[in-house]
Every structure is written in C-alpha cells, then in structure tokens.
MDTraj code that builds the backbone (N, CA, C; nanometers):
import mdtraj as md
import numpy as np

residues = "MET ASN PHE ALA ILE ASN ARG PRO GLU LEU TYR SER ALA ASP LEU HIS GLU LYS PHE PHE VAL GLY TRP PRO LYS LYS PRO SER PHE ALA GLN THR ARG SER HIS LEU ALA SER VAL GLU SER ILE PHE ALA LEU VAL ASP ASN SER VAL VAL GLY LEU ILE THR ALA PHE THR ASP ARG SER LEU PHE ALA PHE ILE PRO LEU ILE GLU VAL LEU PRO ASP PHE GLN MET ARG GLY ILE GLY ARG SER LEU VAL LYS GLU ILE GLU LYS HIS LEU GLY ASP LEU TYR GLY ILE ASP LEU VAL CYS ASP SER ASN LEU ALA PRO PHE TYR ARG SER LEU ASP PHE LEU GLU VAL SER GLY MET VAL LYS ARG ASN PRO GLU ALA LEU".split()
xyz = np.array([
    [0.4089, -1.3019, 0.5267],
    [0.5443, -1.3339, 0.5870],
    [0.5417, -1.4338, 0.6940],
    [0.6126, -1.5522, 0.7284],
    [0.6202, -1.6223, 0.8346],
    [0.7234, -1.6299, 0.9319],
    [0.6977, -1.6843, 1.0482],
    [0.8291, -1.6909, 1.1225],
    [0.8613, -1.8305, 1.1718],
    [0.9853, -1.8491, 1.2178],
    [1.0247, -1.9650, 1.2402],
    [1.0760, -1.9529, 1.3681],
    [1.0778, -2.0096, 1.5057],
    [1.1182, -1.9805, 1.6101],
    [1.2247, -2.1078, 1.6624],
    [1.3214, -2.0724, 1.7163],
    [1.4354, -2.1325, 1.7596],
    [1.4818, -2.2338, 1.6429],
    [1.5079, -2.1820, 1.5406],
    [1.5635, -2.2761, 1.4342],
    [1.7110, -2.2228, 1.3821],
    [1.8016, -2.2513, 1.4589],
    [1.9594, -2.1964, 1.4024],
    [1.9934, -2.2605, 1.2731],
    [1.9199, -2.3863, 1.2679],
    [1.9845, -2.4599, 1.1332],
    [1.9445, -2.3839, 1.0089],
    [1.8403, -2.2968, 0.9912],
    [1.8063, -2.1881, 0.8947],
    [1.9099, -2.1013, 0.8824],
    [1.9978, -2.0693, 0.9553],
    [2.1395, -1.9674, 0.9490],
    [2.2310, -2.0241, 0.8688],
    [2.2683, -1.9647, 0.7210],
    [2.3409, -2.0470, 0.6434],
    [2.4801, -1.9621, 0.6411],
    [2.5660, -2.0127, 0.5926],
    [2.7184, -1.9424, 0.5512],
    [2.6482, -1.8164, 0.4474],
    [2.5866, -1.8754, 0.3384],
    [2.5356, -1.7598, 0.2127],
    [2.4368, -1.6485, 0.3037],
    [2.3614, -1.6898, 0.3514],
    [2.3029, -1.5742, 0.4604],
    [2.3530, -1.4922, 0.5141],
    [2.4619, -1.5571, 0.5936],
    [2.5685, -1.4694, 0.6853],
    [2.6155, -1.3710, 0.5859],
    [2.6611, -1.4055, 0.4730],
    [2.7530, -1.3122, 0.4090],
    [2.6427, -1.1591, 0.3681],
    [2.5013, -1.1793, 0.3817],
    [2.4191, -1.0680, 0.3468],
    [2.3898, -1.0217, 0.4532],
    [2.4121, -1.0598, 0.5879],
    [2.3630, -1.0060, 0.7366],
    [2.4977, -0.8928, 0.7814],
    [2.4651, -0.8277, 0.8755],
    [2.5704, -0.7509, 0.9304],
    [2.5989, -0.6038, 0.8668],
    [2.5342, -0.5450, 0.7609],
    [2.5724, -0.4403, 0.6802],
    [2.5654, -0.3144, 0.7574],
    [2.6480, -0.2493, 0.7640],
    [2.7077, -0.1326, 0.8653],
    [2.7859, -0.1509, 0.9640],
    [2.8078, -0.2864, 0.9976],
    [2.8765, -0.3177, 1.1655],
    [3.0335, -0.2899, 1.0958],
    [3.0992, -0.2467, 1.2220],
    [3.2429, -0.2130, 1.1938],
    [3.3082, -0.3275, 1.1519],
    [3.2855, -0.4373, 1.1507],
    [3.3507, -0.5475, 1.1517],
    [3.2415, -0.6623, 1.1807],
    [3.2244, -0.7179, 1.0884],
    [3.1225, -0.8555, 1.0834],
    [3.1541, -0.9741, 1.1601],
    [3.0547, -1.0082, 1.2673],
    [3.1064, -1.1528, 1.3518],
    [3.0951, -1.2567, 1.2278],
    [3.1889, -1.3727, 1.2756],
    [3.2081, -1.4732, 1.2205],
    [3.0888, -1.5502, 1.1833],
    [3.0982, -1.6161, 1.0943],
    [2.9694, -1.7320, 1.0896],
    [2.9663, -1.8198, 1.2006],
    [3.0753, -1.8475, 1.2693],
    [3.0911, -1.9610, 1.3534],
    [3.0409, -1.8677, 1.4855],
    [3.0701, -1.7797, 1.5195],
    [3.0422, -1.6501, 1.6236],
    [2.8763, -1.6548, 1.6369],
    [2.8473, -1.6247, 1.5123],
    [2.6812, -1.6131, 1.5082],
    [2.6143, -1.7329, 1.5285],
    [2.6294, -1.8502, 1.4484],
    [2.5967, -1.9833, 1.4830],
    [2.5923, -1.9751, 1.6528],
    [2.7010, -1.9889, 1.6941],
    [2.7518, -2.0262, 1.8457],
    [2.6105, -1.9074, 1.9313],
    [2.6115, -1.7817, 1.8988],
    [2.5151, -1.7221, 1.9489],
    [2.3687, -1.7722, 1.9285],
    [2.3356, -1.8126, 1.8121],
    [2.2021, -1.8406, 1.7940],
    [2.1854, -1.9702, 1.8987],
    [2.2956, -2.0562, 1.8819],
    [2.2577, -2.1664, 1.9674],
    [2.1951, -2.1441, 2.1376],
    [2.2599, -2.0262, 2.1683],
    [2.2124, -1.9885, 2.3024],
    [2.1172, -1.8979, 2.3473],
    [2.0388, -1.8649, 2.2396],
    [1.9417, -1.7698, 2.2602],
    [1.8251, -1.8052, 2.1970],
    [1.6830, -1.7415, 2.2500],
    [1.5817, -1.7417, 2.1774],
    [1.5974, -1.6634, 2.0541],
    [1.5387, -1.7291, 1.9537],
    [1.5532, -1.6560, 1.8357],
    [1.4190, -1.6681, 1.7196],
    [1.3844, -1.5677, 1.6720],
    [1.2913, -1.5780, 1.5750],
    [1.3542, -1.5358, 1.4246],
    [1.2926, -1.6037, 1.3099],
    [1.3648, -1.5612, 1.1834],
    [1.2316, -1.5357, 1.0738],
    [1.2526, -1.4599, 1.0239],
    [1.1202, -1.3802, 0.9343],
    [1.1525, -1.4639, 0.8236],
    [1.0916, -1.5081, 0.7465],
    [1.0833, -1.5965, 0.6156],
    [0.9749, -1.5126, 0.5123],
    [1.0024, -1.5082, 0.3936],
    [0.9251, -1.4549, 0.2876],
    [0.9611, -1.5689, 0.1631],
    [0.8702, -1.6089, 0.1339],
    [0.8658, -1.7395, 0.0354],
    [0.9519, -1.8531, 0.0655],
    [0.9630, -1.8644, 0.2131],
    [1.0577, -1.9833, 0.2685],
    [1.2080, -1.9419, 0.2902],
    [1.2283, -1.8016, 0.2411],
    [1.3803, -1.7869, 0.2817],
    [1.3760, -1.6771, 0.3858],
    [1.5039, -1.6913, 0.4430],
    [1.5076, -1.5971, 0.5861],
    [1.5498, -1.4798, 0.5252],
    [1.4569, -1.3463, 0.5549],
    [1.5108, -1.2183, 0.5136],
    [1.5375, -1.1290, 0.6661],
    [1.5116, -1.1973, 0.7822],
    [1.5431, -1.0997, 0.8676],
    [1.5460, -1.2125, 1.0075],
    [1.6279, -1.1537, 1.0972],
    [1.6128, -1.2245, 1.2543],
    [1.6254, -1.1443, 1.3504],
    [1.5896, -1.1974, 1.4985],
    [1.5809, -1.1155, 1.6108],
    [1.6312, -1.2292, 1.7336],
    [1.7004, -1.2157, 1.8139],
    [1.7484, -1.2685, 1.9212],
    [1.7203, -1.2359, 2.0409],
    [1.6871, -1.3085, 2.1678],
    [1.6960, -1.2357, 2.2558],
    [1.7699, -1.3651, 2.4034],
    [1.8334, -1.2840, 2.4990],
    [1.8670, -1.3715, 2.6037],
    [1.7541, -1.3608, 2.7158],
    [1.7250, -1.4723, 2.7871],
    [1.6049, -1.4353, 2.8983],
    [1.6307, -1.4987, 3.0098],
    [1.5673, -1.4604, 3.1236],
    [1.5744, -1.5395, 3.2342],
    [1.4358, -1.6249, 3.2614],
    [1.3512, -1.5746, 3.1475],
    [1.2175, -1.6394, 3.1664],
    [1.1107, -1.6017, 3.2758],
    [1.1742, -1.5012, 3.3301],
    [1.0778, -1.4634, 3.4450],
    [1.0527, -1.3378, 3.4624],
    [1.1783, -1.2381, 3.4721],
    [1.1763, -1.0887, 3.4894],
    [1.2117, -1.0199, 3.3333],
    [1.3390, -1.0773, 3.3113],
    [1.4047, -0.9741, 3.1977],
    [1.4507, -1.0806, 3.0698],
    [1.4493, -0.9655, 2.9654],
    [1.5088, -1.0412, 2.8141],
    [1.5941, -0.9185, 2.8008],
    [1.7052, -0.9457, 2.7085],
    [1.7884, -0.8427, 2.6328],
    [1.7739, -0.9109, 2.5081],
    [1.7883, -0.7968, 2.3886],
    [1.7557, -0.8434, 2.2677],
    [1.8927, -0.7852, 2.2243],
    [1.9956, -0.8591, 2.1943],
    [2.1371, -0.7992, 2.1370],
    [2.1343, -0.8159, 1.9951],
    [2.0337, -0.8797, 1.9262],
    [2.0576, -0.9073, 1.7577],
    [1.9208, -0.8806, 1.6709],
    [1.8920, -0.7617, 1.5933],
    [1.7903, -0.8077, 1.4960],
    [1.8667, -0.7218, 1.3531],
    [1.8511, -0.8393, 1.2697],
    [1.9071, -0.7938, 1.1268],
    [1.7870, -0.8069, 1.0346],
    [1.7812, -0.7194, 0.9392],
    [1.6849, -0.7564, 0.8134],
    [1.8074, -0.7328, 0.6934],
    [1.7862, -0.8161, 0.6083],
    [1.8504, -0.8207, 0.4917],
    [1.8230, -0.6763, 0.3930],
    [1.9211, -0.5999, 0.3611],
    [1.9186, -0.4709, 0.2694],
    [1.7961, -0.4433, 0.2005],
    [1.7750, -0.5630, 0.1404],
    [1.6611, -0.5633, 0.0213],
    [1.5084, -0.5843, 0.0968],
    [1.5363, -0.5897, 0.2043],
    [1.3924, -0.6343, 0.2786],
    [1.3614, -0.5239, 0.3878],
    [1.4549, -0.3993, 0.4028],
    [1.4477, -0.3254, 0.4940],
    [1.3230, -0.2114, 0.4688],
    [1.2858, -0.1502, 0.5390],
    [1.1586, -0.0506, 0.5312],
    [1.0591, -0.0967, 0.4944],
    [1.0005, -0.2387, 0.5288],
    [0.9129, -0.3115, 0.4879],
    [0.8226, -0.3808, 0.5877],
    [0.8690, -0.2902, 0.7141],
    [0.8135, -0.3547, 0.8422],
    [0.8237, -0.4967, 0.9110],
    [0.9553, -0.5557, 0.8450],
    [1.0135, -0.6911, 0.8913],
    [1.0821, -0.6657, 1.0390],
    [1.1354, -0.5386, 1.0372],
    [1.1767, -0.5416, 1.1704],
    [1.1041, -0.5387, 1.2942],
    [0.9748, -0.4116, 1.2950],
    [0.8849, -0.4236, 1.3500],
    [0.8124, -0.5404, 1.3844],
    [0.7926, -0.6253, 1.2939],
    [0.7218, -0.7394, 1.2817],
    [0.8101, -0.8572, 1.3961],
    [0.9325, -0.8386, 1.3579],
    [1.0064, -0.9375, 1.4325],
    [1.0138, -0.9012, 1.5913],
    [1.0365, -0.7704, 1.6239],
    [1.0255, -0.7111, 1.7438],
    [0.8899, -0.7721, 1.8252],
    [0.7470, -0.7432, 1.7683],
    [0.6365, -0.7685, 1.8192],
    [0.6640, -0.9039, 1.8222],
    [0.6945, -1.0139, 1.7286],
    [0.6903, -1.1544, 1.7483],
    [0.8046, -1.2056, 1.8746],
    [0.8951, -1.1248, 1.8896],
    [0.9698, -1.1628, 2.0305],
    [0.9165, -1.1567, 2.1515],
    [0.8419, -1.0201, 2.1362],
    [0.8023, -0.9900, 2.2622],
    [0.6656, -1.1038, 2.2804],
    [0.5989, -1.1597, 2.2032],
    [0.4750, -1.2360, 2.2135],
    [0.5365, -1.3854, 2.2813],
    [0.6713, -1.3836, 2.1925],
    [0.7331, -1.5351, 2.2483],
    [0.7698, -1.5291, 2.3946],
    [0.8216, -1.4142, 2.4157],
    [0.8782, -1.4038, 2.5549],
    [0.7830, -1.3844, 2.6696],
    [0.6548, -1.3688, 2.6303],
    [0.5415, -1.3480, 2.7160],
    [0.5797, -1.2188, 2.8274],
    [0.5031, -1.2552, 2.9508],
    [0.4982, -1.1022, 3.0208],
    [0.5860, -1.1148, 3.1269],
    [0.7130, -1.0390, 3.0745],
    [0.8160, -1.0003, 3.1662],
    [0.8229, -0.8653, 3.1981],
    [0.8583, -0.8232, 3.3087],
    [0.8960, -0.6806, 3.3633],
    [0.9751, -0.6061, 3.2615],
    [1.0797, -0.6507, 3.1982],
    [1.1675, -0.5350, 3.1355],
    [1.2347, -0.6310, 2.9920],
    [1.2135, -0.5641, 2.8827],
    [1.2507, -0.6225, 2.7809],
    [1.3760, -0.4909, 2.7427],
    [1.5076, -0.5400, 2.7716],
    [1.6054, -0.4260, 2.7062],
    [1.6866, -0.4445, 2.5949],
    [1.7194, -0.3557, 2.5399],
    [1.8152, -0.3704, 2.3999],
    [1.9092, -0.2147, 2.4189],
    [2.0263, -0.2339, 2.3222],
    [2.0911, -0.1351, 2.3144],
    [2.0960, -0.0887, 2.1690],
    [2.0701, 0.0528, 2.1227],
    [2.0844, 0.0523, 1.9712],
    [2.1764, 0.1852, 1.9580],
    [2.2140, 0.2044, 1.8461],
    [2.2697, 0.3342, 1.7950],
    [2.1426, 0.4584, 1.7929],
    [2.2011, 0.5812, 1.8379],
    [2.1010, 0.6809, 1.8281],
    [2.0100, 0.7066, 1.7223],
    [2.0808, 0.6978, 1.5852],
    [1.9889, 0.6805, 1.4711],
    [1.8694, 0.5980, 1.4696],
    [1.8677, 0.4938, 1.5478],
    [1.7596, 0.3795, 1.5449],
    [1.6498, 0.4053, 1.6806],
    [1.6657, 0.5041, 1.7627],
    [1.6040, 0.5251, 1.8705],
    [1.4387, 0.5558, 1.8032],
    [1.4278, 0.6556, 1.7199],
    [1.3053, 0.6780, 1.6655],
    [1.2314, 0.5391, 1.6877],
    [1.3067, 0.4614, 1.5641],
    [1.2133, 0.3260, 1.5564],
    [1.1662, 0.2518, 1.6601],
    [1.2703, 0.2316, 1.7677],
    [1.2369, 0.1474, 1.9041],
    [1.1334, 0.2371, 1.9901],
    [1.1461, 0.3854, 2.0013],
    [1.0322, 0.4715, 2.0511],
    [0.8925, 0.4432, 1.9965],
    [0.8724, 0.4162, 1.8638],
    [0.7690, 0.3963, 1.7945],
    [0.6924, 0.2490, 1.8588],
    [0.7932, 0.1471, 1.8935],
    [0.7499, 0.0557, 1.9524],
    [0.7284, 0.0224, 2.1102],
    [0.6965, 0.1439, 2.1759],
    [0.6857, 0.1786, 2.3289],
    [0.8085, 0.1467, 2.3722],
    [0.9364, 0.1490, 2.3366],
    [1.0678, 0.1412, 2.3761],
    [1.0993, 0.2532, 2.4687],
    [1.1338, 0.2279, 2.6078],
    [1.1663, 0.4118, 2.6590],
    [1.3194, 0.4181, 2.6601],
    [1.3815, 0.5412, 2.6361],
    [1.5095, 0.5746, 2.6179],
    [1.5679, 0.5982, 2.7445],
    [1.6612, 0.5410, 2.8149],
    [1.7372, 0.5262, 2.9302],
    [1.8826, 0.5451, 2.9206],
    [1.9405, 0.5952, 3.0158],
    [2.0763, 0.5916, 2.9954],
    [2.1487, 0.4627, 3.0339],
    [2.2539, 0.4544, 2.9600],
    [2.2928, 0.2768, 2.9891],
    [2.4673, 0.3134, 2.9292],
    [2.5441, 0.2080, 2.9648],
    [2.6714, 0.2145, 2.9423],
    [2.6804, 0.0689, 2.8532],
    [2.7723, 0.0858, 2.7621],
    [2.8276, -0.0688, 2.6848],
    [2.9731, -0.0758, 2.6666],
    [3.0023, -0.1970, 2.6744],
    [3.1458, -0.1926, 2.6259],
    [3.1561, -0.2688, 2.5019],
    [3.2359, -0.2379, 2.4081],
    [3.2412, -0.3046, 2.2736],
    [3.3917, -0.3576, 2.2854],
    [3.4084, -0.4631, 2.2073],
    [3.5413, -0.5094, 2.1662],
    [3.5496, -0.5613, 2.0492],
    [3.5652, -0.4864, 1.9243],
    [3.5691, -0.5196, 1.7793],
    [3.7161, -0.6166, 1.7765],
    [3.7716, -0.6135, 1.8463],
    [3.9117, -0.7213, 1.7989],
    [3.8420, -0.8479, 1.8454],
    [3.7295, -0.8642, 1.8986],
    [3.6511, -1.0108, 1.9360],
    [3.6107, -1.0538, 1.8173],
    [3.5850, -0.9737, 1.7185],
    [3.5167, -0.9996, 1.5893],
    [3.6136, -1.0569, 1.4623],
])
top = md.Topology()
chain = top.add_chain()
for i, resn in enumerate(residues, 1):
    res = top.add_residue(resn, chain, resSeq=i)
    for name in ("N", "CA", "C"):
        top.add_atom(name, md.element.get_by_symbol(name[0]), res)
traj = md.Trajectory(xyz[None], top)
C-alpha cells in the first residue's frame, strides 16, 4: 500500500459512489470535493487505485480534528484504516491534540490507536447533505 498526500484530484465521481456506506445520507460529490480542497488529506492506494482516505483540519500548532475516514467496503478489515490514522498522525506532526468523533461501535478501534474516550457534543444536519 502507498499513500498520496493532499491530492484531491484523485477523488473521482466513480470512487465517490463506492464510499460513505452506512451513512444515513451520502454527501454529494461536489461537497466531498469541496471538503478535500480545504483539509489535509491522505489517500491509501493499492495497485495505484484509491481504496481509502482520511482528512484533518488543523491549526498546525496545537490541534487537529479528523472528520472523515473512509475505506472501500471490499478493503475493510485489512488494516487500511489503521494505517491511514497512523499516516495522518505522522503528517500532522507533534500536536497537543488530535480529536475525532465516532459512532460508539467504532470506539474500540480508536482506543486501540491510543485515542481516549471523552464526552462531547455534536450537532448533525442530514438535510445539508
């Protein structure tokens, strides 16, 4: 597996159709491309094809927030998500905090990557998708 950093042009409409499995409503391709243009991103490549991605907003000083990790269904459970988290941590450098929000069923995965469970609040607007 190889990684491509900050290459939003790798994200195609065909690829978009395969991501966001399990979301109540998939963001549009345009929304996702706009997101990729404003964040740090790392794409996981297998045989030169994108199979996963991770994004992070950062102030490059103290904090980063990871809003998106996606791995194609056929490539899940192969360590790609874990590798993406490690790569974005390496790319972001030595920050005080890297935060993310996840569904409770994913908490064990993030705990295994040394993330701490804390309480937090989110607001979601599915109508925006």
